[in-house]
Every structure is written in structure tokens, then in C-alpha cells.
C-alpha positions in Angstrom: -0.2 0.1 -0.7 2.5 2.2 0.6 4.1 2.0 -2.1 1.2 2.5 -4.1 1.2 6.0 -2.1 4.9 6.7 -3.5 4.6 6.2 -7.1 1.3 8.4 -6.9 3.1 10.9 -5.2 6.3 11.1 -6.9 4.1 11.1 -10.5 2.3 13.9 -8.7 5.5 15.7 -7.7 7.7 14.6 -11.0 5.0 14.3 -13.6 5.7 12.9 -17.3 7.9 15.7 -18.8 7.3 15.5 -22.8 11.2 15.1 -23.2 10.4 11.9 -20.6 7.9 11.1 -24.3 9.6 11.5 -26.6 12.7 9.3 -25.4 10.4 6.4 -25.0 9.0 7.0 -28.3 12.8 6.7 -29.6 13.1 3.8 -27.5 10.2 2.7 -28.8 11.4 3.0 -32.4 14.7 1.6 -32.2 14.6 -2.2 -33.1 18.6 -2.3 -32.2 17.5 -1.0 -28.1 15.8 -4.1 -26.6 12.3 -3.6 -25.4 11.7 -2.7 -21.8 7.8 -3.8 -21.9 5.8 -6.9 -22.8 3.9 -4.3 -25.0 7.4 -2.7 -26.7 7.9 -6.4 -27.6 4.1 -6.9 -28.6 5.4 -3.5 -30.7 8.9 -4.4 -32.0 8.1 -7.6 -33.3 4.5 -7.9 -35.0 1.7 -8.8 -33.4 1.3 -11.9 -35.2 5.0 -13.2 -34.9 6.6 -12.0 -30.8 5.3 -15.6 -29.1 7.2 -18.3 -31.6 10.6 -17.1 -30.0 9.5 -17.1 -26.5 7.4 -20.4 -27.4 11.0 -21.8 -28.7 13.0 -21.0 -26.0 10.2 -22.1 -23.5 8.8 -24.7 -24.5 11.3 -27.5 -23.4 11.4 -25.8 -19.5 8.3 -25.8 -19.6 7.2 -29.2 -20.5 10.1 -30.0 -18.0 8.2 -28.2 -15.2 4.8 -29.5 -15.7 5.9 -33.2 -16.2 7.3 -32.7 -12.6 4.7 -31.1 -11.5 2.7 -34.0 -12.7 4.7 -36.5 -10.9 4.1 -34.8 -7.8 0.9 -34.4 -8.2 0.8 -38.7 -8.9 2.8 -38.7 -5.7 0.7 -36.2 -3.6 -2.3 -38.1 -4.5 -1.4 -41.7 -3.9 0.3 -40.5 -0.8 -3.5 -39.1 -0.1 -4.6 -42.6 -0.4 -2.8 -44.3 1.2 -2.6 -43.1 4.7 -4.6 -40.9 4.8 -8.2 -41.6 4.0 -8.7 -44.7 6.5 -8.0 -41.7 9.0 -11.4 -40.2 7.2 -12.6 -42.8 6.0 -16.8 -41.1 7.9 -15.3 -38.0 5.3 -17.5 -37.9 2.1 -15.0 -35.2 0.6 -12.2 -38.3 -0.5 -13.3 -41.2 -2.9 -12.1 -44.4 -0.3 -10.5 -46.6 -2.3 -11.7 -49.9 -3.7 -10.4 -53.2 -0.6 -12.6 -55.7 -2.2 -12.2 -56.9 -6.1 -15.0 -57.8 -8.3 -13.7 -61.1 -9.6 -13.5 -62.2 -5.5 -16.8 -62.9 -3.5 
């Protein structure tokens, strides 16, 4: 909250000058400078092709993270089913594992 108050106060005191706006526009239009925001990045790369580079770079890393998250949730689900379900057997929140097989009578 104090950060927000600081930003509002600083903007009121200092404001944005015409020179600041001109520098921002020059930076945005220069294709060789690094983009400082996602909006500027999209503007420099184009509306259609800005995501291609990001997906090529992040794709393999993101797949590893997704696989790790899936393994974590599967392990957690199995742990809960084996260890915690008998404690809460009267609860209707967690499904009870089947203890009898259909082939045996």
C-alpha cells in the first residue's frame, strides 16, 4: 500500500515531461534496442510473430516443469489415498479406495 502511495506521490511531484515521452518513443521505435516491457516487445516483433520466439525458448523448459508438477501431484494423490483416507473414512470429501476386487466373492 505504501508503495502505491509513493508511486502516486512521485508522479504528482515529478510528472512526465515531454522529453521523457520523446525518449520513450525513440526507444520504442529503435528496433535494435532491447524491449523494456511486454507491450514494447510485441510492438517490435509484430502482432503475429512475437510468441514464436518465446515458445521456442521456453517450450522445452516448460515441458520439464509440467512433467515435474504432474509427478508431484500424482505422488501426493497416492500418498493421500494410502495414508490419509483410512483416517477420514467417514468423510465424503475423499473417495475411498476399493478394497475388494470384483472377481473375488
